[in-house]
ROPA-864268 format. One line per 8 residues: their letters; for each residue x, y, z of N, C-alpha, C, O. Coordinates in steps of 0.001 Angstrom, whole numbers, plus 524288, in hexadecimal, padded with zeros to 5 digits. Layout:
N
A = X/Y/Z/X/Y/Z/X/Y/Z/X/Y/Z  ...
***
This chain:
100
PTPTQPPS = 8033A/7FB44/80000/80000/80000/80000/80359/804E9/80000/807C4/804E7/801E6  8013A/80900/7FDE6/803D9/80E0A/7FDD6/80153/81187/801F1/7FD4F/81009/8041F  80381/8161D/80316/8010E/819A1/806E8/7FB7E/81B30/8056F/7F869/81C81/808E2  7FA22/81B15/8006D/7F4D6/81C93/7FEDF/7F140/817E5/7FE45/7EC95/81886/7FD4F  7F35F/81339/7FED2/7F03A/80E7C/7FE48/7F08D/80B52/80349/7F47F/808BF/8043B  7EC76/80B74/8068B/7EC89/8084D/80B48/7ECF2/80280/809E5/7EB2F/800E4/805B8  7EF40/7FF5D/80D5B/7EF98/7F9D1/80C35/7EA31/7F74B/80C15/7E6B1/7F8E6/80EF7  7E987/7F373/808D7/7E4BE/7F04E/8088F/7DFD5/7F350/8071D/7DB8E/7F1C1/808AA
VPHSTVTG = 7E04B/7F786/80439/7DBA8/7FA66/80285/7DAB0/7F90C/7FCCD/7DDD7/7FA5E/7F96B  7D64D/7F665/7FBB6/7D552/7F4C6/7F653/7D46A/7F95A/7F2A3/7D291/7FD85/7F42B  7D5C7/7F86A/7EDC3/7D4D3/7FC1D/7E98D/7D104/7F9B9/7E5AF/7D039/7FBCD/7E16C  7CEA3/7F550/7E72F/7CAE8/7F2B6/7E3BD/7C688/7F05D/7E705/7C6FD/7EFCD/7EBC6  7C258/7EF06/7E462/7BDAD/7ED17/7E709/7BDCE/7E727/7E7A2/7C163/7E48E/7E5BF  7B9DA/7E50D/7EA4A/7B996/7DF69/7EB0E/7B922/7DC7B/7E5E6/7BA63/7D7D8/7E5A9  7B75B/7DF1B/7E1C3/7B712/7DC8E/7DCA4/7BBE2/7DDB9/7D94D/7BC2B/7DC0D/7D4CD  7BFA7/7E095/7DB7A/7C481/7E1AA/7D8B5/7C492/7E694/7D56E/7C873/7E7A9/7D2CD
KPCLSWTD = 7C055/7E99B/7D585/7C049/7EE81/7D280/7C3E2/7F27F/7D526/7C3DC/7F2ED/7D9F0  7C6EE/7F562/7D223/7CA3A/7F96D/7D476/7C6F1/7FE02/7D669/7C314/7FF84/7D3FA  7C88A/80025/7DAC9/7C5D7/804AB/7DCFE/7C760/8099C/7DA12/7CBC5/80A1D/7D830  7C3B4/80D3A/7D9BB/7C4D1/8126A/7D798/7C6E1/815DB/7DBFC/7C5A2/81505/7E08D  7C9F9/819A5/7DA9B/7CBDC/81D6F/7DE71/7C748/820A8/7E073/7C39F/821D0/7DD8C  7C784/82215/7E561/7C367/8255B/7E7B4/7C37F/82AD7/7E564/7C003/82DF5/7E685  7C768/82C1A/7E22B/7C7A6/83128/7DF7E/7C6DA/8309C/7D99A/7C7A0/83460/7D6B8  7C554/82C03/7D7CA/7C41C/82B33/7D243/7BFC1/82EFD/7D0A9/7BC22/82FD1/7D3B7
PWVLQQQY = 7BFFB/8314A/7CC09/7BBED/83507/7CA6B/7B65B/832E0/7CAD8/7B2CC/835B5/7CC69  7B593/82DEE/7C979/7B05E/82B9F/7C9FD/7AED2/82B0A/7CFB9/7AA59/82C11/7D12A  7B283/82967/7D2F8/7B178/828C0/7D897/7B016/82E07/7DB0A/7ACB4/82E4A/7DE72  7B2A3/83228/7D95D/7B18F/83756/7DB93/7ABF5/83922/7DA99/7AA2A/83CDA/7DD10  7A931/83691/7D712/7A3B8/837D4/7D60C/79FFB/8349C/7D974/79B42/8357F/7D967  7A225/830DB/7DC6B/79EF0/82D73/7DFB5/79E67/82FCA/7E52E/7A0DE/833BC/7E664  79B35/82D5F/7E871/79A52/82F6D/7EDBC/79F3F/82F38/7F114/7A072/832F5/7F3DB  7A211/82AEF/7F0D7/7A6B6/82A40/7F417/7AB8B/82AE7/7F0AE/7AC4B/82805/7ECE8
HAGGSDYA = 7AECF/82EB4/7F207/7B387/82FC8/7EEFD/7B746/832F8/7F24B/7B5EF/834AC/7F696  7BBF4/833C4/7F04A/7C003/83698/7F328/7C059/83C49/7F18D/7C443/83EDB/7F2A6  7BC59/83E50/7EEFC/7BC83/843AF/7ED19/7BB35/847C6/7F132/7BB62/84C6E/7F005  7B9F0/8463B/7F5DC/7B8A5/849E3/7FA06/7BA17/84783/7FF3F/7BCC3/84385/7FF7B  7B854/849F4/80365/7B9C5/8480F/8089B/7B56F/844EB/80B3C/7B61C/84328/80FA8  7B101/84430/8089B/7ACA1/8416F/80B0A/7AE03/83BF5/80CE9/7AC14/83A3C/810F6  7B151/83936/80A06/7B289/833D2/80B5C/7B856/83303/80C75/7BA60/82EB5/80BC9  7BAF2/8371D/80E20/7C080/836B2/80F6D/7C155/832D3/813E0/7C560/83039/81410
YAGLGPHD = 7BD92/83266/81777/7BE05/82EBD/81BD6/7BEAE/8291B/819E5/7C0F7/825DD/81C9D  7BCB6/827F3/81544/7BCEE/822A5/81333/7C1F1/82195/81024/7C2B3/81D45/80E28  7C54D/8256D/80FC2/7CA43/824A5/80D14/7C9F9/824EF/8072D/7CD54/822CB/8047A  7C5F9/82793/80520/7C5AA/82831/7FF75/7C9D3/82C19/7FDC2/7CA85/8302B/80038  7CC89/82ADA/7F99B/7D0BA/82E39/7F7C8/7D267/82CA6/7F24F/7CF9A/829CC/7EFA4  7D6EC/82E78/7F0A2/7D8CC/82D55/7EB54/7DB27/827DA/7EB01/7DFCE/8273F/7E9F1  7D7F4/823EB/7EBEB/7D9A5/81E75/7EBC5/7D4FD/81B0C/7EA4B/7D098/81CF1/7E9CC  7D600/81610/7E99C/7D1D6/8126D/7E82A/7D0F9/80E39/7EC55/7CF34/809EE/7EB14
YCRSVGRW = 7D22D/80F61/7F12E/7D180/80B9B/7F56A/7CBB5/80AEA/7F6AA/7C8A3/80E99/7F655  7CA4D/80631/7F816/7C4F4/80517/7F9C6/7C3F6/807D8/7FEFA/7C761/8080A/8025B  7BF4E/809EE/7FF90/7BDD9/80CB4/80458/7B852/80B47/805F0/7B525/809AC/802B4  7B734/80BE0/80AF0/7B1F2/80B0F/80CF9/7AFB7/81075/80E1A/7B0BB/812BB/81238  7ACB8/81275/80A79/7AAA5/817B8/80AF2/7A4F5/817B0/80956/7A369/814E3/805BF  7A1E6/81ACD/80BFE/79C6D/81B4E/80AA3/798D0/81906/80EB4/79A3B/81575/81199  79441/81B15/80EDE/79078/8198C/812D0/78EFF/813CB/81284/78E28/81156/81690  78EAD/811A2/80DF0/78CFA/80C34/80D5F/7918B/8088E/80C54/790C6/8043B/80A60
SFCAWCYV = 79629/80A32/80D93/79ACC/80715/80C6A/79B1C/80251/80FFE/79BE7/802D6/814B5  79A7D/7FDB8/80DBC/79B05/7F8E5/810B5/7A012/7F612/80F50/7A122/7F1D2/8114B  7A323/7F86F/80BEE/7A828/7F633/80A70/7ABBA/7FAA9/808BB/7A9F2/7FEFB/80798  7B0BA/7F987/80894/7B450/7FD25/80600/7B35B/7FC7F/8002A/7B284/7F822/7FE53  7B379/800C7/7FD3D/7B212/80089/7F7BD/7B50D/804B0/7F4B8/7B7CD/807F3/7F6EF  7B469/80471/7EF9C/7B68F/80879/7EC38/7B33E/808C3/7E74B/7B058/80524/7E608  7B3B8/80D16/7E494/7B11A/80DA9/7DF87/7B41E/80A8A/7DB70/7B8E6/80A1E/7DBB1  7B140/8085C/7D7A8/7B39C/80544/7D373/7B158/806E5/7CE39/7AD25/80938/7CDF4
RSSRRQWE = 7B42F/805A5/7CA10/7B21B/80654/7C4C8/7AF37/80153/7C367/7B19A/7FD35/7C2B4  7AA21/801B7/7C305/7A700/7FD16/7C1E8/7A1DB/7FEC5/7BF8D/79FC1/802DD/7C0F2  79FD4/7FBAB/7BC04/79AB9/7FCE2/7B9C4/79653/7FB13/7BD53/791D1/7FC88/7BC82  79793/7F7EA/7C145/7938B/7F5BB/7C4AF/792DD/7F8A8/7C9CA/78E7B/7F91C/7CBB7  79716/7FAA9/7CC0A/7969E/7FD8F/7D0F0/79B03/8017F/7D183/79F12/80116/7CEF8  79A24/80553/7D4E6/79DEE/80988/7D595/7A21F/80844/7D99B/7A666/80A74/7D967  7A0F9/804D2/7DD33/7A4A8/803A3/7E165/7A453/7FDDA/7E2C1/7A08F/7FB2B/7E170  7A86C/7FC02/7E576/7A88D/7F6A4/7E74F/7AB6B/7F668/7EC83/7AEA9/7F9BE/7EDB8
CCDIGPAA = 7AA29/7F26E/7EF8A/7ACC7/7F188/7F488/7B24D/7EF7B/7F3AA/7B387/7ED25/7EFA4  7B58D/7F06D/7F78B/7BAE6/7EE78/7F7A1/7BB7B/7EB0C/7FC7B/7B8D6/7EBF0/80065  7BEDB/7E739/7FC40/7BFE7/7E3ED/800CB/7C4C9/7E5FE/80379/7C926/7E526/801A3  7C408/7E8AE/807C9/7C87F/7EAF0/80A8E/7C972/7E842/80FC8/7CCF7/7E9CA/812AE  7C65B/7E449/81101/7C705/7E194/815F5/7C41B/7E455/81A50/7C126/7E7FD/81950  7C4E7/7E29D/81F26/7C215/7E4F1/82393/7C3E8/7EA7D/824C0/7C856/7EBF3/82395  7C070/7ED83/8270E/7C1C0/7F2EB/82889/7C5C5/7F2F1/82CEA/7C5A7/7EFA4/8306A  7C946/7F6A9/82CAA/7CD2C/7F74F/830C4/7CB03/7FAE1/83500/7C74A/7FDCA/8341D
EQCAADPS = 7CD62/7FAA1/8399A/7CB83/7FDD4/83DF5/7CB99/803A6/83CBC/7C83F/80689/83EA0  7CF59/8056E/8399F/7CFD8/80AFE/83887/7CC14/80CE8/83456/7CBFA/81191/83329  7C8FA/80964/83210/7C53F/80B0C/82E11/7C0DB/80E3C/83089/7BEAE/80CB5/8348B  7BF98/81292/82E2C/7BB62/815E3/8301B/7B65D/814A4/82D28/7B65A/81441/8285D  7B22B/81407/83007/7AD19/812F5/82D95/7AAAB/81808/82BB0/7ABB6/81C37/82DD2  7A76F/817A0/827AD/7A482/81C1B/825BE/7A045/81D49/829BD/79CDA/81A02/82A92  7A05D/821DC/82C42/79C87/82305/8305C/796E5/8233A/82E6B/79349/822CA/83190  79611/823DF/82962/790BD/82410/8275D/78EDD/81EC6/82562/78A6F/81E4E/82394
APATWAEG = 7922D/81ACE/825B3/790BE/815A2/823BA/78D18/812DD/82785/78D8A/8139C/82C40  78987/80FB6/82590/78622/80CA8/82909/78958/80891/82BEC/78D6D/806E3/82A04  78785/806F8/8307D/78A58/80321/833A0/78A40/7FDB9/8311A/78DFE/7FABE/8319D  78611/7FC79/82E6E/78599/7F766/82BEB/7838C/7F817/82663/78173/7FC31/82501  78431/7F404/82342/7823C/7F42C/81DEC/77C49/7F49B/81DF1/77A16/7F786/81AD2  779A7/7F1BF/82169/773EE/7F1EF/821AD/77213/7F771/8232E/76E36/7F960/82112  774D3/7F9E7/826C9/7736E/7FF3C/82859/773F9/802E7/823B9/770C2/80669/82307  777EF/80226/82098/778C9/80561/81C0A/77480/804BB/817FA/7735F/80860/8150C
RGAA = 7721D/8002C/817C6/76DE0/7FF28/81423/768B2/80111/8164A/764C7/800F8/81380  7688E/802D0/81B33/763AE/80492/81D8D/7609C/8002C/82009/75C19/800E3/8218A  76307/7FB9C/8207A/76063/7F726/822EB/760B0/7F78D/828D3/7643C/7F9FE/82AF8  75D02/7F52D/82B5D/75CEA/7F556/8311F/7607F/7F149/83365/760EC/7F0D8/8382A
***
């Protein structure tokens, strides 16, 4: 790893698609991107590392070039103690869906 690349941070999804940079021109038009400070807490920046960002984020993910979907999950293993949770995220997947 280099100083700008943390160890064990995937640059591709569980299906092997390469991640787009969070500063890619197409990504900058999406809700989550590195073009401002709204999601700086999630580590979005000029890189293509998988991140867990967003209210409904149940996995670390990244944007991909695909005709079928805009993003895919990445397998990054279990969360480390120093990982910060999104304070606006639901506690459970069912809660996020509005289920009781």
